[in-house]
KOLGU-4560 file (N, C-alpha, C; in nm, 3 decimals, padded with zeros to 5 digits):
<recs>
<n_xx: 03.007 n_yy: 18.323 n_zz: 00.231 ca_xx: 03.174 ca_yy: 18.339 ca_zz: 00.197 c_xx: 03.193 c_yy: 18.503 c_zz: 00.201 mol: A seq: 1 type: MET>
<n_xx: 03.278 n_yy: 18.534 n_zz: 00.306 ca_xx: 03.307 ca_yy: 18.675 ca_zz: 00.283 c_xx: 03.366 c_yy: 18.725 c_zz: 00.155 mol: A seq: 2 type: PRO>
<n_xx: 03.382 n_yy: 18.902 n_zz: 00.153 ca_xx: 03.415 ca_yy: 18.943 ca_zz: 00.026 c_xx: 03.556 c_yy: 18.933 c_zz: 00.037 mol: A seq: 3 type: ALA>
<n_xx: 03.635 n_yy: 18.879 n_zz: -00.068 ca_xx: 03.787 ca_yy: 18.929 ca_zz: -00.080 c_xx: 03.784 c_yy: 19.045 c_zz: -00.149 mol: A seq: 4 type: GLU>
<n_xx: 03.892 n_yy: 19.098 n_zz: -00.145 ca_xx: 03.944 ca_yy: 19.219 ca_zz: -00.169 c_xx: 03.924 c_yy: 19.198 c_zz: -00.337 mol: A seq: 5 type: ASP>
<n_xx: 03.907 n_yy: 19.320 n_zz: -00.413 ca_xx: 03.907 ca_yy: 19.319 ca_zz: -00.541 c_xx: 04.041 c_yy: 19.271 c_zz: -00.654 mol: A seq: 6 type: CYS>
<n_xx: 04.134 n_yy: 19.322 n_zz: -00.583 ca_xx: 04.242 ca_yy: 19.325 ca_zz: -00.645 c_xx: 04.299 c_yy: 19.120 c_zz: -00.628 mol: A seq: 7 type: LEU>
<n_xx: 04.250 n_yy: 19.064 n_zz: -00.506 ca_xx: 04.290 ca_yy: 18.922 ca_zz: -00.493 c_xx: 04.160 c_yy: 18.851 c_zz: -00.606 mol: A seq: 8 type: SER>
<n_xx: 04.047 n_yy: 18.882 n_zz: -00.608 ca_xx: 03.919 ca_yy: 18.842 ca_zz: -00.683 c_xx: 03.977 c_yy: 18.887 c_zz: -00.857 mol: A seq: 9 type: LEU>
<n_xx: 04.073 n_yy: 19.003 n_zz: -00.918 ca_xx: 04.071 ca_yy: 19.019 ca_zz: -01.012 c_xx: 04.210 c_yy: 18.915 c_zz: -01.056 mol: A seq: 10 type: GLU>
<n_xx: 04.296 n_yy: 18.907 n_zz: -00.989 ca_xx: 04.420 ca_yy: 18.813 ca_zz: -00.954 c_xx: 04.349 c_yy: 18.662 c_zz: -01.015 mol: A seq: 11 type: LYS>
<n_xx: 04.285 n_yy: 18.652 n_zz: -00.919 ca_xx: 04.231 ca_yy: 18.474 ca_zz: -00.952 c_xx: 04.162 c_yy: 18.474 c_zz: -01.090 mol: A seq: 12 type: ARG>
<n_xx: 04.100 n_yy: 18.573 n_zz: -01.149 ca_xx: 04.028 ca_yy: 18.553 ca_zz: -01.260 c_xx: 04.135 c_yy: 18.556 c_zz: -01.379 mol: A seq: 13 type: VAL>
<n_xx: 04.251 n_yy: 18.642 n_zz: -01.374 ca_xx: 04.371 ca_yy: 18.643 ca_zz: -01.475 c_xx: 04.457 c_yy: 18.543 c_zz: -01.452 mol: A seq: 14 type: HIS>
<n_xx: 04.478 n_yy: 18.496 n_zz: -01.351 ca_xx: 04.600 ca_yy: 18.394 ca_zz: -01.299 c_xx: 04.533 c_yy: 18.232 c_zz: -01.277 mol: A seq: 15 type: GLU>
<n_xx: 04.430 n_yy: 18.238 n_zz: -01.240 ca_xx: 04.356 ca_yy: 18.134 ca_zz: -01.266 c_xx: 04.319 c_yy: 18.054 c_zz: -01.369 mol: A seq: 16 type: GLY>
<n_xx: 04.197 n_yy: 17.928 n_zz: -01.353 ca_xx: 04.142 ca_yy: 17.851 ca_zz: -01.455 c_xx: 04.061 c_yy: 17.960 c_zz: -01.544 mol: A seq: 17 type: PRO>
<n_xx: 04.054 n_yy: 17.905 n_zz: -01.656 ca_xx: 03.972 ca_yy: 17.967 ca_zz: -01.702 c_xx: 03.827 c_yy: 17.997 c_zz: -01.662 mol: A seq: 18 type: ALA>
<n_xx: 03.750 n_yy: 18.127 n_zz: -01.690 ca_xx: 03.653 ca_yy: 18.148 ca_zz: -01.642 c_xx: 03.546 c_yy: 18.074 c_zz: -01.688 mol: A seq: 19 type: LEU>
<n_xx: 03.457 n_yy: 17.996 n_zz: -01.561 ca_xx: 03.337 ca_yy: 17.943 ca_zz: -01.597 c_xx: 03.235 c_yy: 17.997 c_zz: -01.519 mol: A seq: 20 type: THR>
<n_xx: 03.213 n_yy: 18.094 n_zz: -01.403 ca_xx: 03.102 ca_yy: 18.123 ca_zz: -01.382 c_xx: 03.114 c_yy: 18.283 c_zz: -01.319 mol: A seq: 21 type: THR>
<n_xx: 03.025 n_yy: 18.370 n_zz: -01.381 ca_xx: 03.051 ca_yy: 18.513 ca_zz: -01.332 c_xx: 02.914 c_yy: 18.588 c_zz: -01.292 mol: A seq: 22 type: ALA>
<n_xx: 02.878 n_yy: 18.608 n_zz: -01.189 ca_xx: 02.733 ca_yy: 18.680 ca_zz: -01.204 c_xx: 02.753 c_yy: 18.857 c_zz: -01.126 mol: A seq: 23 type: THR>
<n_xx: 02.705 n_yy: 18.961 n_zz: -01.177 ca_xx: 02.710 ca_yy: 19.072 ca_zz: -01.141 c_xx: 02.582 c_yy: 19.150 c_zz: -01.100 mol: A seq: 24 type: PHE>
<n_xx: 02.552 n_yy: 19.173 n_zz: -00.976 ca_xx: 02.452 ca_yy: 19.203 ca_zz: -00.953 c_xx: 02.433 c_yy: 19.349 c_zz: -00.864 mol: A seq: 25 type: THR>
<n_xx: 02.349 n_yy: 19.428 n_zz: -00.892 ca_xx: 02.334 ca_yy: 19.612 ca_zz: -00.820 c_xx: 02.256 c_yy: 19.683 c_zz: -00.895 mol: A seq: 26 type: GLY>
<n_xx: 02.196 n_yy: 19.773 n_zz: -00.817 ca_xx: 02.134 ca_yy: 19.871 ca_zz: -00.905 c_xx: 02.181 c_yy: 20.012 c_zz: -00.892 mol: A seq: 27 type: MET>
<n_xx: 02.218 n_yy: 20.073 n_zz: -01.027 ca_xx: 02.265 ca_yy: 20.217 ca_zz: -01.007 c_xx: 02.177 c_yy: 20.310 c_zz: -00.920 mol: A seq: 28 type: PRO>
<n_xx: 02.223 n_yy: 20.403 n_zz: -00.883 ca_xx: 02.170 ca_yy: 20.535 ca_zz: -00.825 c_xx: 02.158 c_yy: 20.652 c_zz: -00.905 mol: A seq: 29 type: GLN>
<n_xx: 02.034 n_yy: 20.707 n_zz: -00.962 ca_xx: 02.055 ca_yy: 20.830 ca_zz: -01.034 c_xx: 02.131 c_yy: 20.971 c_zz: -00.945 mol: A seq: 30 type: ALA>
<n_xx: 02.212 n_yy: 21.040 n_zz: -00.974 ca_xx: 02.259 ca_yy: 21.159 ca_zz: -00.945 c_xx: 02.146 c_yy: 21.258 c_zz: -00.942 mol: A seq: 31 type: ASP>
<n_xx: 02.096 n_yy: 21.302 n_zz: -00.833 ca_xx: 01.988 ca_yy: 21.407 ca_zz: -00.827 c_xx: 02.072 c_yy: 21.565 c_zz: -00.892 mol: A seq: 32 type: ALA>
<n_xx: 02.166 n_yy: 21.567 n_zz: -00.888 ca_xx: 02.216 ca_yy: 21.686 ca_zz: -00.949 c_xx: 02.279 c_yy: 21.713 c_zz: -01.111 mol: A seq: 33 type: THR>
<n_xx: 02.337 n_yy: 21.571 n_zz: -01.117 ca_xx: 02.395 ca_yy: 21.565 ca_zz: -01.232 c_xx: 02.299 c_yy: 21.473 c_zz: -01.339 mol: A seq: 34 type: ASN>
<n_xx: 02.267 n_yy: 21.506 n_zz: -01.441 ca_xx: 02.189 ca_yy: 21.459 ca_zz: -01.563 c_xx: 02.287 c_yy: 21.352 c_zz: -01.613 mol: A seq: 35 type: ALA>
<n_xx: 02.242 n_yy: 21.207 n_zz: -01.642 ca_xx: 02.336 ca_yy: 21.113 ca_zz: -01.691 c_xx: 02.441 c_yy: 21.050 c_zz: -01.595 mol: A seq: 36 type: GLY>
<n_xx: 02.453 n_yy: 21.084 n_zz: -01.467 ca_xx: 02.530 ca_yy: 21.054 ca_zz: -01.381 c_xx: 02.473 c_yy: 20.965 c_zz: -01.282 mol: A seq: 37 type: ARG>
<n_xx: 02.555 n_yy: 20.836 n_zz: -01.237 ca_xx: 02.494 ca_yy: 20.724 ca_zz: -01.154 c_xx: 02.595 c_yy: 20.680 c_zz: -01.085 mol: A seq: 38 type: TYR>
<n_xx: 02.558 n_yy: 20.652 n_zz: -00.951 ca_xx: 02.641 ca_yy: 20.559 ca_zz: -00.908 c_xx: 02.633 c_yy: 20.466 c_zz: -00.835 mol: A seq: 39 type: THR>
<n_xx: 02.727 n_yy: 20.341 n_zz: -00.803 ca_xx: 02.701 ca_yy: 20.215 ca_zz: -00.736 c_xx: 02.800 c_yy: 20.207 c_zz: -00.596 mol: A seq: 40 type: MET>
<n_xx: 02.775 n_yy: 20.279 n_zz: -00.488 ca_xx: 02.856 ca_yy: 20.243 ca_zz: -00.365 c_xx: 02.815 c_yy: 20.225 c_zz: -00.258 mol: A seq: 41 type: SER>
<n_xx: 02.900 n_yy: 20.174 n_zz: -00.173 ca_xx: 02.932 ca_yy: 20.168 ca_zz: -00.033 c_xx: 02.892 c_yy: 20.281 c_zz: 00.037 mol: A seq: 42 type: ASN>
<n_xx: 02.895 n_yy: 20.407 n_zz: -00.015 ca_xx: 02.878 ca_yy: 20.531 ca_zz: 00.055 c_xx: 02.746 c_yy: 20.584 c_zz: -00.002 mol: A seq: 43 type: SER>
<n_xx: 02.681 n_yy: 20.527 n_zz: -00.051 ca_xx: 02.496 ca_yy: 20.557 ca_zz: -00.106 c_xx: 02.449 c_yy: 20.484 c_zz: -00.002 mol: A seq: 44 type: ASN>
<n_xx: 02.348 n_yy: 20.608 n_zz: 00.020 ca_xx: 02.210 ca_yy: 20.542 ca_zz: 00.123 c_xx: 02.068 c_yy: 20.492 c_zz: 00.060 mol: A seq: 45 type: SER>
<n_xx: 02.060 n_yy: 20.377 n_zz: 00.034 ca_xx: 02.129 ca_yy: 20.239 ca_zz: 00.087 c_xx: 02.262 c_yy: 20.227 c_zz: -00.019 mol: A seq: 46 type: PRO>
<n_xx: 02.314 n_yy: 20.142 n_zz: 00.052 ca_xx: 02.466 ca_yy: 20.092 ca_zz: -00.004 c_xx: 02.409 c_yy: 20.006 c_zz: -00.144 mol: A seq: 47 type: LYS>
<n_xx: 02.463 n_yy: 20.040 n_zz: -00.248 ca_xx: 02.455 ca_yy: 19.960 ca_zz: -00.382 c_xx: 02.577 c_yy: 19.947 c_zz: -00.466 mol: A seq: 48 type: ASN>
<n_xx: 02.694 n_yy: 19.884 n_zz: -00.420 ca_xx: 02.795 ca_yy: 19.878 ca_zz: -00.500 c_xx: 02.775 c_yy: 19.760 c_zz: -00.601 mol: A seq: 49 type: PRO>
<n_xx: 02.849 n_yy: 19.760 n_zz: -00.673 ca_xx: 02.834 ca_yy: 19.647 ca_zz: -00.792 c_xx: 02.889 c_yy: 19.490 c_zz: -00.718 mol: A seq: 50 type: LEU>
<n_xx: 02.771 n_yy: 19.416 n_zz: -00.723 ca_xx: 02.854 ca_yy: 19.298 ca_zz: -00.637 c_xx: 02.892 c_yy: 19.190 c_zz: -00.726 mol: A seq: 51 type: ALA>
<n_xx: 03.023 n_yy: 19.149 n_zz: -00.730 ca_xx: 03.074 ca_yy: 18.995 ca_zz: -00.831 c_xx: 03.061 c_yy: 18.871 c_zz: -00.800 mol: A seq: 52 type: ALA>
<n_xx: 03.053 n_yy: 18.793 n_zz: -00.832 ca_xx: 03.083 ca_yy: 18.677 ca_zz: -00.780 c_xx: 03.152 c_yy: 18.609 c_zz: -00.920 mol: A seq: 53 type: SER>
<n_xx: 03.280 n_yy: 18.549 n_zz: -00.895 ca_xx: 03.374 ca_yy: 18.525 ca_zz: -01.002 c_xx: 03.414 c_yy: 18.406 c_zz: -00.955 mol: A seq: 54 type: ILE>
<n_xx: 03.383 n_yy: 18.279 n_zz: -01.036 ca_xx: 03.477 ca_yy: 18.170 ca_zz: -01.049 c_xx: 03.477 c_yy: 18.136 c_zz: -00.848 mol: A seq: 55 type: ASN>
<n_xx: 03.364 n_yy: 18.175 n_zz: -00.796 ca_xx: 03.341 ca_yy: 18.123 ca_zz: -00.646 c_xx: 03.376 c_yy: 18.229 c_zz: -00.554 mol: A seq: 56 type: GLY>
<n_xx: 03.452 n_yy: 18.356 n_zz: -00.626 ca_xx: 03.514 ca_yy: 18.420 ca_zz: -00.544 c_xx: 03.426 c_yy: 18.594 c_zz: -00.551 mol: A seq: 57 type: GLY>
<n_xx: 03.385 n_yy: 18.640 n_zz: -00.432 ca_xx: 03.314 ca_yy: 18.750 ca_zz: -00.411 c_xx: 03.375 c_yy: 18.884 c_zz: -00.371 mol: A seq: 58 type: ASN>
<n_xx: 03.340 n_yy: 18.970 n_zz: -00.462 ca_xx: 03.374 ca_yy: 19.116 ca_zz: -00.450 c_xx: 03.289 c_yy: 19.203 c_zz: -00.475 mol: A seq: 59 type: GLY>
<n_xx: 03.337 n_yy: 19.360 n_zz: -00.427 ca_xx: 03.227 ca_yy: 19.452 ca_zz: -00.483 c_xx: 03.304 c_yy: 19.573 c_zz: -00.513 mol: A seq: 60 type: VAL>
<n_xx: 03.247 n_yy: 19.657 n_zz: -00.635 ca_xx: 03.317 ca_yy: 19.763 ca_zz: -00.702 c_xx: 03.270 c_yy: 19.886 c_zz: -00.666 mol: A seq: 61 type: PHE>
<n_xx: 03.295 n_yy: 20.002 n_zz: -00.619 ca_xx: 03.216 ca_yy: 20.108 ca_zz: -00.589 c_xx: 03.265 c_yy: 20.176 c_zz: -00.753 mol: A seq: 62 type: ASN>
<n_xx: 03.115 n_yy: 20.237 n_zz: -00.811 ca_xx: 03.160 ca_yy: 20.290 ca_zz: -00.942 c_xx: 03.062 c_yy: 20.404 c_zz: -00.983 mol: A seq: 63 type: LEU>
<n_xx: 03.129 n_yy: 20.494 n_zz: -01.070 ca_xx: 03.056 ca_yy: 20.628 ca_zz: -01.147 c_xx: 03.015 c_yy: 20.576 c_zz: -01.267 mol: A seq: 64 type: VAL>
<n_xx: 02.900 n_yy: 20.596 n_zz: -01.294 ca_xx: 02.870 ca_yy: 20.582 ca_zz: -01.455 c_xx: 02.804 c_yy: 20.692 c_zz: -01.502 mol: A seq: 65 type: ILE>
<n_xx: 02.870 n_yy: 20.723 n_zz: -01.616 ca_xx: 02.823 ca_yy: 20.821 ca_zz: -01.687 c_xx: 02.750 c_yy: 20.832 c_zz: -01.809 mol: A seq: 66 type: CYS>
<n_xx: 02.662 n_yy: 20.859 n_zz: -01.873 ca_xx: 02.613 ca_yy: 20.843 ca_zz: -01.975 c_xx: 02.632 c_yy: 20.914 c_zz: -02.081 mol: A seq: 67 type: GLN>
<n_xx: 02.696 n_yy: 20.827 n_zz: -02.197 ca_xx: 02.771 ca_yy: 20.915 ca_zz: -02.265 c_xx: 02.670 c_yy: 20.965 c_zz: -02.418 mol: A seq: 68 type: ALA>
<n_xx: 02.597 n_yy: 20.847 n_zz: -02.436 ca_xx: 02.511 ca_yy: 20.877 ca_zz: -02.510 c_xx: 02.345 c_yy: 20.789 c_zz: -02.506 mol: A seq: 69 type: SER>
<n_xx: 02.293 n_yy: 20.782 n_zz: -02.592 ca_xx: 02.172 ca_yy: 20.696 ca_zz: -02.578 c_xx: 02.153 c_yy: 20.527 c_zz: -02.597 mol: A seq: 70 type: SER>
<n_xx: 02.332 n_yy: 20.513 n_zz: -02.623 ca_xx: 02.356 ca_yy: 20.339 ca_zz: -02.639 c_xx: 02.475 c_yy: 20.334 c_zz: -02.566 mol: A seq: 71 type: GLY>
<n_xx: 02.559 n_yy: 20.444 n_zz: -02.502 ca_xx: 02.689 ca_yy: 20.425 ca_zz: -02.455 c_xx: 02.680 c_yy: 20.466 c_zz: -02.263 mol: A seq: 72 type: GLN>
<n_xx: 02.760 n_yy: 20.377 n_zz: -02.198 ca_xx: 02.779 ca_yy: 20.435 ca_zz: -02.083 c_xx: 02.933 c_yy: 20.416 c_zz: -02.088 mol: A seq: 73 type: LEU>
<n_xx: 02.989 n_yy: 20.522 n_zz: -01.997 ca_xx: 03.136 ca_yy: 20.485 ca_zz: -01.924 c_xx: 03.148 c_yy: 20.475 c_zz: -01.762 mol: A seq: 74 type: PHE>
<n_xx: 03.202 n_yy: 20.342 n_zz: -01.751 ca_xx: 03.207 ca_yy: 20.292 ca_zz: -01.603 c_xx: 03.355 c_yy: 20.359 c_zz: -01.570 mol: A seq: 75 type: TRP>
<n_xx: 03.353 n_yy: 20.411 n_zz: -01.445 ca_xx: 03.467 ca_yy: 20.407 ca_zz: -01.357 c_xx: 03.461 c_yy: 20.351 c_zz: -01.215 mol: A seq: 76 type: LEU>
<n_xx: 03.576 n_yy: 20.247 n_zz: -01.178 ca_xx: 03.589 ca_yy: 20.231 ca_zz: -01.048 c_xx: 03.623 c_yy: 20.337 c_zz: -00.976 mol: A seq: 77 type: GLU>
<n_xx: 03.604 n_yy: 20.408 n_zz: -00.866 ca_xx: 03.633 ca_yy: 20.473 ca_zz: -00.815 c_xx: 03.655 c_yy: 20.419 c_zz: -00.624 mol: A seq: 78 type: VAL>
<n_xx: 03.692 n_yy: 20.293 n_zz: -00.612 ca_xx: 03.755 ca_yy: 20.270 ca_zz: -00.473 c_xx: 03.930 c_yy: 20.244 c_zz: -00.478 mol: A seq: 79 type: ASP>
<n_xx: 03.971 n_yy: 20.213 n_zz: -00.357 ca_xx: 04.152 ca_yy: 20.201 ca_zz: -00.397 c_xx: 04.209 c_yy: 20.093 c_zz: -00.489 mol: A seq: 80 type: ASN>
<n_xx: 04.103 n_yy: 20.000 n_zz: -00.516 ca_xx: 04.147 ca_yy: 19.893 ca_zz: -00.597 c_xx: 04.176 c_yy: 19.937 c_zz: -00.730 mol: A seq: 81 type: ASN>
<n_xx: 04.077 n_yy: 20.004 n_zz: -00.792 ca_xx: 04.092 ca_yy: 20.046 ca_zz: -00.893 c_xx: 04.145 c_yy: 19.955 c_zz: -01.045 mol: A seq: 82 type: GLY>
<n_xx: 04.077 n_yy: 19.826 n_zz: -01.043 ca_xx: 04.074 ca_yy: 19.728 ca_zz: -01.147 c_xx: 04.019 c_yy: 19.751 c_zz: -01.283 mol: A seq: 83 type: VAL>
<n_xx: 03.924 n_yy: 19.825 n_zz: -01.291 ca_xx: 03.860 ca_yy: 19.869 ca_zz: -01.423 c_xx: 03.841 c_yy: 19.981 c_zz: -01.471 mol: A seq: 84 type: PHE>
<n_xx: 03.816 n_yy: 20.038 n_zz: -01.542 ca_xx: 03.710 ca_yy: 20.137 ca_zz: -01.611 c_xx: 03.713 c_yy: 20.107 c_zz: -01.776 mol: A seq: 85 type: ALA>
<n_xx: 03.594 n_yy: 20.183 n_zz: -01.823 ca_xx: 03.563 ca_yy: 20.145 ca_zz: -01.987 c_xx: 03.419 c_yy: 20.197 c_zz: -02.026 mol: A seq: 86 type: GLY>
<n_xx: 03.400 n_yy: 20.122 n_zz: -02.125 ca_xx: 03.278 ca_yy: 20.167 ca_zz: -02.175 c_xx: 03.205 c_yy: 20.048 c_zz: -02.165 mol: A seq: 87 type: THR>
<n_xx: 03.052 n_yy: 20.090 n_zz: -02.203 ca_xx: 02.940 ca_yy: 19.958 ca_zz: -02.204 c_xx: 02.845 c_yy: 20.016 c_zz: -02.328 mol: A seq: 88 type: LEU>
<n_xx: 02.867 n_yy: 19.961 n_zz: -02.446 ca_xx: 02.755 ca_yy: 19.968 ca_zz: -02.547 c_xx: 02.680 c_yy: 19.875 c_zz: -02.595 mol: A seq: 89 type: ALA>
<n_xx: 02.542 n_yy: 19.922 n_zz: -02.641 ca_xx: 02.427 ca_yy: 19.881 ca_zz: -02.650 c_xx: 02.457 c_yy: 19.780 c_zz: -02.780 mol: A seq: 90 type: GLN>
<n_xx: 02.424 n_yy: 19.699 n_zz: -02.797 ca_xx: 02.442 ca_yy: 19.634 ca_zz: -02.922 c_xx: 02.309 c_yy: 19.578 c_zz: -02.967 mol: A seq: 91 type: GLN>
<n_xx: 02.290 n_yy: 19.512 n_zz: -03.067 ca_xx: 02.172 ca_yy: 19.453 ca_zz: -03.135 c_xx: 02.177 c_yy: 19.282 c_zz: -03.079 mol: A seq: 92 type: GLY>
<n_xx: 02.072 n_yy: 19.214 n_zz: -03.153 ca_xx: 02.059 ca_yy: 19.086 ca_zz: -03.094 c_xx: 02.177 c_yy: 19.022 c_zz: -03.143 mol: A seq: 93 type: SER>
<n_xx: 02.217 n_yy: 18.897 n_zz: -03.069 ca_xx: 02.309 ca_yy: 18.780 ca_zz: -03.109 c_xx: 02.271 c_yy: 18.684 c_zz: -03.156 mol: A seq: 94 type: LEU>
<n_xx: 02.098 n_yy: 18.681 n_zz: -03.162 ca_xx: 02.025 ca_yy: 18.559 ca_zz: -03.218 c_xx: 02.105 c_yy: 18.513 c_zz: -03.377 mol: A seq: 95 type: THR>
<n_xx: 02.125 n_yy: 18.387 n_zz: -03.393 ca_xx: 02.179 ca_yy: 18.360 ca_zz: -03.512 c_xx: 02.340 c_yy: 18.328 c_zz: -03.540 mol: A seq: 96 type: GLY>
<n_xx: 02.417 n_yy: 18.386 n_zz: -03.427 ca_xx: 02.547 ca_yy: 18.402 ca_zz: -03.430 c_xx: 02.596 c_yy: 18.253 c_zz: -03.371 mol: A seq: 97 type: LEU>
<n_xx: 02.676 n_yy: 18.198 n_zz: -03.458 ca_xx: 02.748 ca_yy: 18.058 ca_zz: -03.373 c_xx: 02.787 c_yy: 18.110 c_zz: -03.273 mol: A seq: 98 type: PRO>
<n_xx: 02.805 n_yy: 17.968 n_zz: -03.167 ca_xx: 02.860 ca_yy: 17.987 ca_zz: -03.034 c_xx: 03.019 c_yy: 17.966 c_zz: -03.040 mol: A seq: 99 type: ILE>
<n_xx: 03.093 n_yy: 18.038 n_zz: -02.972 ca_xx: 03.239 ca_yy: 17.994 ca_zz: -03.004 c_xx: 03.298 c_yy: 17.910 c_zz: -02.889 mol: A seq: 100 type: GLN>
<n_xx: 03.409 n_yy: 17.809 n_zz: -02.882 ca_xx: 03.445 ca_yy: 17.779 ca_zz: -02.751 c_xx: 03.506 c_yy: 17.826 c_zz: -02.690 mol: A seq: 101 type: PRO>
<n_xx: 03.516 n_yy: 17.806 n_zz: -02.549 ca_xx: 03.562 ca_yy: 17.898 ca_zz: -02.450 c_xx: 03.736 c_yy: 17.873 c_zz: -02.484 mol: A seq: 102 type: LYS>
<n_xx: 03.801 n_yy: 17.970 n_zz: -02.481 ca_xx: 03.960 ca_yy: 17.921 ca_zz: -02.486 c_xx: 04.026 c_yy: 17.971 c_zz: -02.376 mol: A seq: 103 type: ILE>
<n_xx: 04.099 n_yy: 17.879 n_zz: -02.314 ca_xx: 04.151 ca_yy: 17.875 ca_zz: -02.162 c_xx: 04.236 c_yy: 17.998 c_zz: -02.177 mol: A seq: 104 type: PRO>
<n_xx: 04.266 n_yy: 18.076 n_zz: -02.068 ca_xx: 04.365 ca_yy: 18.189 ca_zz: -02.051 c_xx: 04.528 c_yy: 18.110 c_zz: -01.981 mol: A seq: 105 type: ILE>
<n_xx: 04.617 n_yy: 18.163 n_zz: -02.071 ca_xx: 04.751 ca_yy: 18.128 ca_zz: -01.996 c_xx: 04.812 c_yy: 18.212 c_zz: -01.949 mol: A seq: 106 type: THR>
<n_xx: 04.826 n_yy: 18.235 n_zz: -01.817 ca_xx: 04.907 ca_yy: 18.345 ca_zz: -01.756 c_xx: 05.052 c_yy: 18.342 c_zz: -01.800 mol: A seq: 107 type: PRO>
<n_xx: 05.080 n_yy: 18.487 n_zz: -01.845 ca_xx: 05.213 ca_yy: 18.501 ca_zz: -01.891 c_xx: 05.308 c_yy: 18.504 c_zz: -01.766 mol: A seq: 108 type: GLN>
<n_xx: 05.433 n_yy: 18.464 n_zz: -01.771 ca_xx: 05.518 ca_yy: 18.432 ca_zz: -01.674 c_xx: 05.645 c_yy: 18.543 c_zz: -01.732 mol: A seq: 109 type: VAL>
<n_xx: 05.672 n_yy: 18.678 n_zz: -01.649 ca_xx: 05.767 ca_yy: 18.768 ca_zz: -01.665 c_xx: 05.920 c_yy: 18.699 c_zz: -01.714 mol: A seq: 110 type: PRO>
<n_xx: 05.978 n_yy: 18.719 n_zz: -01.803 ca_xx: 06.130 ca_yy: 18.641 ca_zz: -01.834 c_xx: 06.214 c_yy: 18.721 c_zz: -01.722 mol: A seq: 111 type: GLN>
</recs>
C-alpha cells in the first residue's frame, strides 16, 4: 500500500473508528555534532523516517529528537505536515495494573 500523506493518516485516526492497530518503526540517527540530538528523516543517509501503520493506513514522519534528561525525550516533527510534537518519558513497570476497556472516540462536529 502506498504511503498516504500524514495529514490524511492523522484525520483517519481522529475521525474514523476507534484505533485498533498501530505500529511504529524506525531507528534514530545520532547527530555527530550535537550530543543528545537525533534525527529520523527521509533526508538522512540512509533514509530513516519514523514509519507508522495506523488502522491500515501508512505514513512517514520526519523528526528531530532531543534528549532532555536520562528519562525524557522531546520529539518534534519537522516535515510539512506537522501533526505532532511532544515528550516521551520513561516509566516504570505496568505489571499489576488493571487493563482498561477501549473507549471509542466520537468526532466532534462543529456547530
